[in-house]
C-alpha positions, -999 to +999 in steps of 0.1 A: -200+305+599-177+313+628-177+311+666-185+348+669-221+338+677-229+309+701-258+296+680-269+295+644-301+279+630-299+264+595-327+251+574-322+221+551-293+198+542-280+219+514-275+250+537-262+227+564-235+213+542-226+247+527-222+265+560-205+237+580-182+222+554-152+240+569-160+225+603-158+190+590-129+195+567-108+210+596-118+183+621-086+170+638-097+144+665-132+130+662-166+133+646-194+116+665-230+115+655-263+100+667-294+096+646-325+076+643-317+067+607-293+077+579-317+104+566-312+127+595-278+138+583-277+125+547-297+139+518-300+122+483-299+156+467-265+168+479-234+151+493-227+154+530-195+170+543-166+149+554-131+154+568-104+161+541-074+138+547-080+132+585-049+128+606-037+095+619-058+083+649-089+103+637-120+087+651-155+085+636-183+072+659-219+067+648-248+057+670-281+046+654-315+032+664-322-005+654-345+004+626-315+011+603-307-026+604-341-037+589-331-024+555-306-047+538-292-019+517-287+004+547-272-025+567-247-031+539-238+006+539-232+005+577-210-026+573-190-008+546-185+022+569-173-001+597-149-018+573-134+016+566-128+021+603-159+039+616-171+027+650-208+020+649-232+011+677-269+005+679-291+015+708-328+007+713-332+038+736-343+073+726-314+094+715-307+131+708-300+134+671-267+153+673-233+156+657-202+166+676-170+178+659-138+177+680-159+184+711-158+221+702-191+224+682-223+205+682-250+203+655-285+194+667-311+181+643-345+197+646-379+187+633-391+188+597-406+222+587-421+228+553-404+196+541-369+206+553-352+197+586-338+225+607-304+222+624-289+242+653-251+247+652-239+255+688-204+266+700-214+274+736-190+254+757-215+244+784-239+231+757-212+212+739-200+195+771-236+186+781-244+171+747-211+153+747-218+137+781-252+125+769-236+110+738-210+092+759-236+077+782-256+065+752-225+051+735-214+031+766-248+015+769-251+007+731-243-026+713-217-030+687-230-031+651-218-067+644-236-080+675-269-062+669-268-071+632-266-108+641-296-105+665-317-088+638-308-111+609-339-132+610-362-102+617-347-083+587-359-112+565-394-114+580-400-076+585-415-068+550-438-097+551-449-090+587-458-054+578-477-066+547-497-090+569-504-063+595-515-039+568-539-066+554-556-070+587-548-107+592-554-122+626-523-133+644-531-170+639-535-166+602-504-145+598-484-169+618-494-198+596-486-178+565-450-174+579-448-209+592-444-196+627-461-204+659-485-177+672-461-170+701-431-166+678-451-144+654-462-121+682-426-119+695-414-110+661-440-083+658-430-069+692-393-069+681-402-051+649-421-025+667-391-019+691-368-017+661-390+009+644-396+028+676-433+022+673-456+019+703-484+003+683-488-020+653-504+009+634-473+031+640-451+002+628-470+002+595-465+039+591-428+037+600-421+007+577-418+027+544-394+052+560-372+023+571-372+010+535-394-020+543-422-015+518 
């Protein structure tokens, strides 16, 4: 895959890794990505590409939605990446799921079609600059991982039980007593959980729970 064409559409993680490996291995300055969760760019079937022996000063920035911090395993993975030098931030706002490599090429994640996600690889300078500007704006407004992680610590413990109670149809008063919370605190935690999962209703939160590793 070369810059001879300004756009290439790829289907599935395996094809993405095979056709963009050289872009990652030759990265010199920075790789920046934004995603709702880890599964946008990572597949359990194949290993994702990564820079080979990045030069000194090489920067890795990752921007995620809060839902990733509800799963203790994923949270531990993010902490590990941060320990190895990756800069990680969390934003509650909607984001464009994108990856930028050295500000010369952008990969945009599409929707899932026939069980596989599509990706658009774009070299067009104007598009790369526009996507880069959107990423920078979202990055500036986001919160550092360690700070957001601290804020969600209690919710991470309660989230699986809250989803179970929601799915069982308990009234708020009963659910609150089950968790030894006041009704006001329980409702606040439910609202926080919905925000973290990007859900606009309790029903949507129940559907999003398994994808976030909470069930």
